[in-house]
C-alpha positions as CSV (number, residue, x, y, z in Angstrom):
1,X,71.3,44.1,86.5
2,X,73.3,46.1,89.0
3,X,73.1,49.7,88.3
4,X,77.4,50.0,88.3
5,X,77.0,47.2,85.7
6,X,74.6,49.2,83.3
7,X,76.5,51.6,83.4
8,X,79.4,50.4,82.3
9,X,77.7,48.9,79.7
10,X,76.2,52.5,78.5
11,X,80.0,54.0,78.8
12,X,81.1,51.8,76.3
13,X,77.9,52.1,74.3
14,X,78.4,55.6,73.7
15,X,82.0,55.4,73.6
16,X,81.9,53.3,70.2
17,X,78.6,55.9,69.3
18,X,80.9,58.4,69.6
19,X,84.1,56.7,67.9
20,X,82.6,55.4,65.0
21,X,80.1,58.8,64.1
22,X,83.9,60.5,64.5
23,X,85.3,58.2,62.0
24,X,82.8,58.5,59.3
25,X,82.2,62.0,59.6
26,X,86.1,62.6,58.8
27,X,86.4,59.7,56.2
28,X,83.6,61.5,54.5
29,X,84.5,65.5,54.9
30,X,88.1,64.4,54.1
31,X,86.7,61.9,50.7
32,X,84.6,65.1,49.7
33,X,87.4,68.0,50.1
34,X,89.9,65.7,47.9
35,X,87.4,64.8,45.2
36,X,86.7,68.9,45.0
37,X,90.2,69.7,44.9
38,X,91.3,67.6,42.5
39,X,88.0,66.8,40.2
40,X,86.2,69.0,38.0
41,X,82.2,68.4,38.4
42,X,80.8,65.8,35.7
43,X,84.1,64.5,35.0
44,X,84.5,60.8,35.9
45,X,87.7,58.4,36.8
46,X,87.2,55.0,36.5
47,X,88.8,53.3,38.5
48,X,88.4,49.2,38.3
49,X,86.3,49.9,35.2
50,X,82.3,49.4,35.3
51,X,82.8,48.2,38.9
52,X,84.1,51.1,40.4
53,X,84.2,55.0,39.0
54,X,84.6,58.2,40.9
55,X,82.2,60.6,39.1
56,X,82.0,64.2,40.9
57,X,78.3,65.7,40.8
58,X,76.7,68.1,43.6
59,X,73.0,66.5,45.0
60,X,70.6,68.8,45.7
61,X,68.4,66.5,47.0
62,X,68.5,63.2,49.7
63,X,70.7,60.4,49.7
64,X,71.3,58.6,46.2
65,X,70.3,62.1,44.6
66,X,66.4,61.6,45.2
67,X,63.7,64.1,45.5
68,X,65.9,67.2,44.0
69,X,65.6,70.6,44.9
70,X,64.0,70.1,48.5
71,X,67.2,70.6,50.3
72,X,66.4,73.1,53.1
73,X,63.7,69.9,53.9
74,X,66.1,67.4,54.4
75,X,68.5,70.2,56.4
76,X,65.7,70.3,58.9
77,X,64.8,66.3,59.1
78,X,68.5,65.9,59.5
79,X,68.9,68.4,62.0
80,X,65.6,66.6,63.7
81,X,67.6,63.2,63.8
82,X,71.3,64.5,65.3
83,X,69.0,66.0,68.1
84,X,66.9,62.7,68.7
85,X,70.5,60.7,68.8
86,X,71.7,62.9,71.1
87,X,68.7,62.7,73.6
88,X,68.4,58.7,72.7
89,X,71.9,58.1,73.3
90,X,71.7,57.5,76.8
91,X,69.2,54.7,76.2
92,X,72.5,53.0,74.5
93,X,73.7,50.1,76.6
94,X,75.3,47.7,74.3
95,X,78.3,47.6,71.0
96,X,75.5,46.4,68.1
97,X,73.2,49.8,69.4
98,X,76.3,52.0,69.6
99,X,77.6,50.7,66.1
100,X,73.5,51.6,64.6
101,X,73.6,54.9,66.0
102,X,77.3,55.7,65.3
103,X,77.5,55.2,61.4
104,X,73.9,56.9,61.9
105,X,74.9,60.0,63.5
106,X,78.4,60.1,61.1
107,X,76.1,59.7,57.8
108,X,73.8,62.3,58.9
109,X,76.4,64.9,59.8
110,X,78.3,64.5,56.6
111,X,75.5,65.4,54.6
112,X,74.1,67.9,57.2
113,X,77.0,69.5,56.9
114,X,77.2,69.8,52.9
115,X,74.0,71.6,53.2
116,X,74.9,74.0,55.8
117,X,78.3,75.1,54.3
118,X,78.5,74.4,50.7
119,X,77.1,76.8,47.8
120,X,74.4,77.7,47.1
121,X,73.9,78.6,50.8
122,X,73.2,78.1,54.2
123,X,70.7,75.3,54.6
124,X,70.1,74.4,50.5
125,X,74.0,73.7,49.9
126,X,74.2,71.1,47.3
127,X,75.8,67.5,48.8
128,X,79.0,66.4,46.8
129,X,78.3,62.6,45.2
130,X,81.6,60.9,43.9
131,X,81.1,56.8,44.4
132,X,79.4,55.2,41.6
133,X,78.8,51.3,41.4
134,X,77.4,51.1,37.5
135,X,76.7,46.9,38.0
136,X,74.8,47.5,41.8
137,X,73.5,51.1,42.0
138,X,72.2,53.5,39.0
139,X,73.0,56.3,41.8
140,X,76.2,58.2,42.4
141,X,76.4,58.8,46.2
142,X,79.1,59.4,49.3
143,X,80.8,57.8,52.0
144,X,78.2,59.2,54.2
145,X,75.3,57.2,52.4
146,X,77.1,54.6,52.7
147,X,77.2,54.8,56.6
148,X,73.1,55.6,56.9
149,X,72.4,52.4,54.6
150,X,74.8,50.5,56.4
151,X,73.3,51.5,60.1
152,X,69.5,50.5,58.4
153,X,71.2,47.1,57.5
154,X,72.7,46.1,60.6
155,X,69.1,48.1,62.5
156,X,66.8,45.3,60.4
157,X,69.0,42.6,61.6
158,X,68.8,43.2,65.4
159,X,65.1,43.9,65.1
160,X,64.5,40.6,63.7
161,X,66.8,38.6,65.7
162,X,64.8,40.9,68.8
163,X,68.2,42.1,70.2
164,X,66.9,45.0,72.7
165,X,69.3,48.3,73.2
166,X,70.8,46.6,76.3
167,X,72.7,43.6,73.8
168,X,70.4,40.9,75.6
169,X,67.4,39.1,72.9
170,X,63.8,40.1,73.8
171,X,62.1,37.1,74.9
172,X,57.7,37.8,74.6
173,X,56.0,37.6,77.5
174,X,53.4,35.6,75.7
175,X,55.3,32.6,75.3
176,X,57.4,32.8,78.5
177,X,54.2,32.7,80.2
178,X,52.9,29.2,78.2
179,X,56.1,27.8,78.7
180,X,55.9,28.4,83.0
181,X,52.2,26.9,82.6
182,X,53.1,23.7,80.6
183,X,56.1,23.1,83.4
184,X,54.0,23.5,85.9
185,X,51.3,21.1,84.4
186,X,53.7,19.1,84.2
187,X,55.3,18.4,88.0
188,X,52.1,18.9,89.1
189,X,50.6,15.9,90.5
190,X,46.9,14.7,89.7
191,X,44.8,14.7,92.8
192,X,41.4,14.4,91.1
193,X,39.5,11.8,92.7
194,X,39.2,8.4,90.3
195,X,36.0,8.7,88.7
196,X,36.0,4.6,89.1
197,X,34.3,3.2,92.3
198,X,34.8,-0.5,93.0
199,X,31.8,-2.8,92.8
200,X,30.2,-3.5,95.9
201,X,29.5,-7.2,95.6
202,X,26.0,-7.7,97.1
203,X,24.7,-10.5,100.1
204,X,21.9,-13.1,99.1
205,X,18.7,-12.4,100.1
206,X,18.1,-14.9,103.7
207,X,16.0,-18.3,102.6
208,X,12.3,-17.8,104.1
209,X,11.0,-21.8,105.3
210,X,7.3,-22.1,105.8
């Protein structure tokens, strides 16, 4: 691929990553603001009976209320993920991978903002969770959590399908070499001398007379 084409694809992937991350972050923070402003902690609003509920809680742990009490650890991990994505983004040259890292970045930033700016303090703030789907998951989550999980699902699909960061399907080297050898053998004429030798006709011995 020409350098100019690679640069163009990388620019598009970075734009996708940035727009998706910004959209997820904005949606996450706005939804949390509206929940905090209009609901009291612990209250439940049944939007669709047991299918979808708004249940306002403050989560000191990780996504889906896991590992409560280790907020500062997840703050450090989240900050490290943000730095890694910022460094790794220059290697992305496809829309799909831009979407993956955009969802991941937006989700991580959304929950990291809560841990840095919300009570009880910097680095140990509690994340606002409010989405409840009892029929699907026994946990309460938020928009950021949904974006993170979605990025992992797409990541697994791309990995299983063998899609590289450039958007092209990765072909195993071993299979390619084997296929090439088979094609070469198929078109190469057989130059091995024949093992079958035509029998030599014996001449009768001369008759000797006395």
